[in-house]
N, C-alpha and C positions, 0 to 999 in steps of 0.2 A: 301155473307153476305152484307146486306145493311149498316151495321155499320162499314165497312172496306173501307178505301180509298187507292187505289193503287198509290204509287208515283214512277215514273220512271225518274231517273236522267239520263241526256244525252239521251233524248228521240230519237234523230236521229239515235242512234246505233241500234234501232229496225228495221229500214229500211234495208232490205237485210240480217238480222241476221237469220241464219239457212236456208236460201233460196238455198238449193242445187238443183241439177237437178231433176225435178219432184216433188219438195216440195214447200211449200209456206213459206214466211219469217214471222218473229214474228209480224210485223206490220199488215199483212193481217190476222193473227190469231186473233188479237185484234179487228179488224174492225167490225165483226158481233156482238160481245158482246157490243161494244161501241154504235153501232147504235140501239140496243134493249134496252139500258140503264141498262143492267144487272150488270155492274161494274161501280164504280166511280173512275176515273183515273185523276191524275195530272202529267203532264210531264214537264220537265225543259230542256232547251237547249239554245244555244246562237243564236243571230240574224243571223249570217253568216251561221251556220249549219242548222238553220230553213229554210233559203232561199235555201240552197244547197240540202237538203234532203226532208224536210216535204212539202214545197210548190210545189215541183214537183209531189207529190202524192196528187192530189186534193181530193180524197175520204178520205184519212187520215186527211188532213188539216181541212175539214169541220166538222169532228167529234170532234174537239177541239175548245174551245173558246180561242182566243189568248189574253193574258194579257202581256203587256210590263212592266217589272219591272225596274224602274229607280234606279240609285244609290242613297243612302240616302244623305241628306244634312249633313253639319258638325255637327250641334246640334243633329241630329238623330244618327249620327255615334258615338258621345260621349255617348249617352244613351245606344246604343248597346254594346259598350265596357264596360260600367259600369255594365251591366247585365252579361257580361262574366268574369268580373274581378275575382270573387270568384274561378272559375275553374282554372284560370291561377295562382292565388296566391297559391292554394292548390297544384297544379302540380309542381311549381318551388320553393315552400316554401319561398316566398318573399311577401313583401307588395307593392302594386301599388297605388300611390297617385292619387288624382283627377287631379292635375296639370299635372302629367305624361300622363294620358289618353288624356287630352286636347292637350298636346304637340304632342302626337302620331298622333292625327287626323290632327292637323294643319300642322305639318312638313311633314307628308306623302302626304297630299293634295298638298303641295307646291313643294316638291322636288322629289317625286316618280311619274314618268309619265308612261303611258301605262297600268296602273292598276286602280282599282276602290275602293271606300269606300264601306263597311267597311273592305274589304279583306286586303288592304295594311296596314291599321292602326292596325288590329289584328296581322298581321305578325310582325310589329314593336314592339307591346306590348309583344308578345310571345318571340321574340329574346332578348328583353331587360331583361325579367325575367330570361331567360337562362344565359345571360351574368352576371347578378348579382349573380346568384346561383353558377356559375363556379368560380367567384372571391372569394366567401366565402369558396369554397372547396379547394382553393389553399393553400398549406402548408405555414405556417408562417416561417419567416427566422430562428427563433431559432430551429424549428423542423428540418429544412434542415441542419443547422449547426451541430446539434447533430448526424444526420444520417451520415454526412460526417466524423465526428470524430470517430464514431463507426467503419465505414468502414476502416479508416486509422489505427486504433488500431488493428483490426483483421488482416490487411495486415502485420503490424509490427510483430504481434505474429507469423504468418506463416513463416516469414523470420527468426525469432529467432529459431523456431523449425527446420528449414532447416539447420541451422548452429549448431544445437544441444546445443543452449544456453537455457536450459530448465528453469533455474531460472528466466531469463528475460521473457521467454514465460509465466511462471506462473503469474508473476506480471501483464503482459499485459492482460492475460485472466481475472484476477480479476477486472482490470480497465474496460475492455470491458463489464463485467457483470453489474458493477455499472452504466456505461453509458447507457446500454440497459434498465435498470430499470427506469432511469431518463427519457429516451426517451419515454417509454411506458406511464409514468405518464403525461408528457407534451402533448402527443397525445390524451390521454383520456380527459384531461382538455379542449383541443382545440375542440374535437368533442362535448363535453357537452355544451361548449359555443356556438357552431354552432346551436345546437338544441334549445337553449333558445332564441337566438337572430336571427331574420329573417332579410335578406337583404331588402333594400328599393329601389324600382324603382322610380326615380324622373326625372325631366326634363333633367338633365345633362346626365343621362344614355340614355334616348330617343334620345337626340341630337347626342350622340356618335354612336348609332346604325344606325340612318338615315345617318350620315356622312359616315359610313362604307358601307352602302348599295348603296349609290349614288355616292361616290367619291368626294362629296363636302367637302372642308375643314371645320373643326369644327368651326372655327372662323366665318364663314359665317352664322352659325346657332345661334350664341350667340347674346345677346342683344347689344354688343359693335360693331356690324356690321355697324351701322349707323355712329359711330365715325370713323370707318375705312374708310368709303366712303367720309368722310369730309377731309381725308388726302391723297386723290388719287394722287394729284400732287407731294406731298412730297415723297411718296413711289415710284412712277414711276421714279422720277428724280434720285433716287439712282441707277437705272439700265440704264436709257436713258439720254444721254447728249444732252443739248440744246433742240430745238424744243418746246419752251414754248407754242406757240400758238396751236400747235397740241395737246399737253398734256392737256391744258386747255379745248379745245373743247371736247376731249374724256371724261374728268372728268365731265363736265356739263351734257353730255348726259347720263352718267352712274348714276349720282346723280338723274337726272330726272326719270330714270327708277326705281331706288331703292326706291325712295320716294313714288312710286305709282301714279305719275302724267302722266305716259305713258300708252298707250294702252296695256293691258295684253295679247292680242292675237297676238302681234308682237314680233320679237326677242328683246333681251335686248337692242341692238343698232345695227345700220347698218351704216358703215362708208365707204367712198371712200378716200383712202390715195393717194395723188398726190405729185409728186416731182421727181427729178433726182435719178439715182441709187446710192446706198451706203450712203444715208442720214439717215437711221434708220426706214424705213417704216415697214419692216418685224420684225425688232428688237423690235419696240414698240408693235406689236401684241404679240410677245413672252413675253414681260414684262407684258402685260395686262393679259395674261393667268396665269402667276405666281402670279400676285397680286389678281386676282379674285378667282382663283380656287386652288392656292397654289402649282401648279406644271406646269412646261413647257410642260409636256406630254399632258396637256389639250389643246394644240394648234394643230388644224387639218389644215395642210398646203397642199394646192392643187395647182400645177403649171398649170395655165390655158393655157399655150402654148401647152399642150397635147390635148387640146379640140378645135383645129383650124378647124377640119373637121366636117361636119354635122353628120356623122355616129358615131363620138366619144361622142356625147351628151348623148347617152344611158348609157355610163359608169358611169355617175353620179348617176342615179337612178336604174340601173340594166337593163340587156338585156330583151327584151320582151319574152313571152313564145315561145318556139320552136327554139330560137336562142342560139348559143354557149354562155356559161357564165350565163345562166338564174338563176341557183341555187346559184351563188356566191353573188348576191346582188350588190347594187351600191357602188361606192367608197365614195360618200358623204353620202348617206342615211344610209348605214350600220354602218359607224363609228359614226355618230351622234346618231343613235338609241342605240348603245352600250354605248355611253358616251354623254348624252344630255347636260351636263354642260361643255361647251367647248368654245373656240374661233376658229371660222372657218375663215381661211385666204386664200382667193383666189388671188394668186399672179399673177401679170401682166394680169389683167382681160381683158384689151383691146385686147389681142390676141385671145380670145375665139370666137367661132362661134356665130353668132347672135341668134341662137336657144337656146344657154345657158342662155341668158338673159331672155327668156320666163320662164325658170325654176326659175331663181332668183327672178323674180317678185312675184311669188307665195310665196316664202319664206319671202320676205320683207314685203308683205302685210298681209298674213294670219298666218305666223309663222309656217307653216307646209308644208310637201311635201309627195306625195304618191309614193311609190317605185313600182317596177315591180311586187311585190307580192300583191299589193293592200293595204299594210299597211300604216297607217298615221305616218310619222316621225315628231316628235315635235321639232321645232327650237325655242320655246318661251323662253328657258333658255340658249340660246347660243348668242354669240356676233359675228356678221357677219362683217368681214373686207375685203375689196377689195383694192388691191394696183395696181397702174397704173403709167407708165412713160410717159403718154400722156402730151404733153406740157412741157417736161423737158427742151427743148431748150429755151423756154421763160424765165424760172427761171434762167438758166445758164447765159443767155445774160443780164438779169437785175442785177444779182449779180456781174457780172464782172468776169474776169479770175483771179485766184489766191486767195488771202486771203482778199482783201479789201471788205468792206461792200457795199451794194447798196447805190447809191447816195441819197441825201436827197430829190431830186425832185421825185424820183421814190420810193415811200413808199411801205411797204409790202402789203397794201390793194390794191394799184394800180396794183402791180404785180399779186396779186391774181385775180383781175378782168380780166386782160388780159388772165390769164390761164383758167378762167371760160369760156371765149369765145371759146377756143380750145376744152374744154371738151364738151360744148354744141353742137359743130359741130360733135363730134365723137360718143357720146352716145345718145340713144333715150330719149325723154323727160319723158316717163312713168317710165324709170329706174331711172333717176336723181331725179324725184319727190318723190320717195319712200325712199330715203336716209335720215338719220338723219342729216348728215353733210358731206360736202366735205372738207377735211383737206389738206392744202398745207404745205409741208415741205420745210424749208429754206435750201439753200446750206450751208455747214459747213464752218466756218471760222477757223482761226489759233487757237484761244482760245478754240474752241470746240475740235479741233484735239488734243490739249494738254491734255484736260481732258480725251479723249478717250485713249491716250497713258498711262495715269495714271491708267486707268482701266485694260489695258492689262498688265502693269507691276505688278499690284496687283495680277493678276492670276499667273504670273511667281513667285512672292515672295511666294505665297501659295504652289506652287510645290516645292520650295526650302526648305520648312520647314522639309521635310524628310531628307535632307542633313545637317540640323541643321546649316545653314548659312543664313545670311541676305544679301539683295541686296541693294547696295547704288548706285543710278544712278545720275550722275552729270547733271546739267542743260544743258550743251552743248550736252550731249548724248541725252536728250529729243528732243532738236532742230534738231539734226542729224536725229533721227528717223522720225520726222515730215517732214523734207525736202525730205527724201528718200521715204516716204510712201504716200504722197498726190498727187493725180491726179485729177484735176477739173472735168474730165469726168467720173470718177469712184467713187468719194466720199471717204468714210473712209475704204472701203474694202482693198485697197492696203496697208493701214497702218498696218493691221494685218499681211499681208505677209512680210512687211518690218521688223516687230518685230521678225518674225520667222527667216528671212534670216540673219539679222545683229546682233540679240541678242540671240535668243534661240539656233540656230544651232551651232555657235561657242562656246557658253557657255556649251552646252551639251558635246561637244568634250573635253573641258578643264576638266569638271567634270569626264569624263571617264578616262582621263589620271591621275587623282588623284592630280591635281595641287593645289586644295584648301583644302587638308587634314590638319587638325589642325587650320584652319582659322575660325574666327567668322563671317566674312563678306566678300563680293565680291564688289569691287569698279569698276564701269563702267565709262570709259572716252573715249573721241574721240582721235584717232590717225590717221592722214591723212584721208583716205576714209573708215575707218572701226572703230569698237569699240574695245577698249582694256580692258581686265579684269585683275584685280590685287587683290590678296588675302590679307586681313587684318588679321594678326595672332592674335589668342586668347591670352589674357593676361595670363602669366604664373602664376600658383598657388603660393601663398606666401610660401617661404621656411620654413620648420619647425625649431623652435628655437633649438640651440644646447643644449645637456643635461648639466645641471649644474655640475661643478666639486665637488667631495665630500670635505667637510670641513676637514681641517687638525686637527688631534687629538694630543694634546701635551702630551708627556710622562712625568710621574712624577718619 
């Protein structure tokens, strides 16, 4: 029939379909009819599958006119969703606002990678309608309370029958009947109210759904995100002690990216953290993951000392075809593909083989990487942080040994300039030129270590809440922990070990012995070369007033 158009979805599946031994496949069955113009046919397939199946069969390819269908623009996607809105409203029994449709297109374009419009925006709209519908179907608290009460009364009635208390069982039966009638009435009113009032899908629901689909915290999708980025220093300083210059440099780069003044085809930021061990380079990366994405699990940490050999480089993007581990994917590409919103921390990057930097150049410049399967992995929504101990001796020598600050003649900027000379000799210019900033961390002084001890003690106090006791640490005990826990060659890490050795270990033994039972607090003081723990007893409850003696009655 000339009035019929045959549409074949997934056209590439015709190639080889039904092609058993001695038979021809479906594609070859269609070729004569297509060449004579007897049927009108439209086929749809993806570019990859067209190249893999259709292009190889030149006779089949020339019988079709190729038309590349590009994804629609955002305004076109909004119009498409408005045309589909009636169907989804009827299916989910909800109302979808115009603002919700615009938000679905905008947020899906911005936060959902690897898919195209209008498909991903339609999915967001569909899931949002289902979410609102499910919320409206959730039983209200009064219905649930009545159901629980009916269940408890029936249970009491069965127990009364079991002990042959039939009079009480009869009363409970009557009460259960009344409650059941009341429950039926409340449920009927609730169902009628649901029929009359439809749920509304608005921008807030769309934001919740996109947040759930991508793992990006909800606050990043709300309008107050800009205010949050203005408080970066304040928020990160709650987690990271000192390092003002480093935090300021990170904050400036992140604000530049968030305001739209940065190239959208590059990662959010690319940093090289420099400084001696134990001064907070990796900890700042962890704090950044918690600040930007609401979860420390958003930190992808890779130890680059595992990539010192040339053959280890393939582990980042996956083994090539034919090699062991090809199906597993790359350690870097696979994790970023699963969670594109993350902080990628490449620890001790100076230890990696030089071929690793060729891969990093592509990430830093184009914001993407091609894995062993040929898939493009998007790094445009991730923060790339590389830490290095190159030039650590320069910083240590300038800061001096112990706790004194650098001399006035040698300012922080001069120390930084000396360190840059070491970095320039170690890393290639094309690598350094693609960084947003090279951030130098200062060695920690005594005041910084005291603040770190306070953070460690706050964690111990939180753990003691389960024992219902407070921890009171004397000033001399703080100084004792700092003296025992600081090593100029290892930074603040020994401080954590000192807290475990001198505070947590003996305290846990005393708790297990039951030494602090009935105490409201534990006092920590220094005695010789160790810490001494003393329980502060809880105040006894006020004694009850003795009963008044009866008044004497005079006899007449």
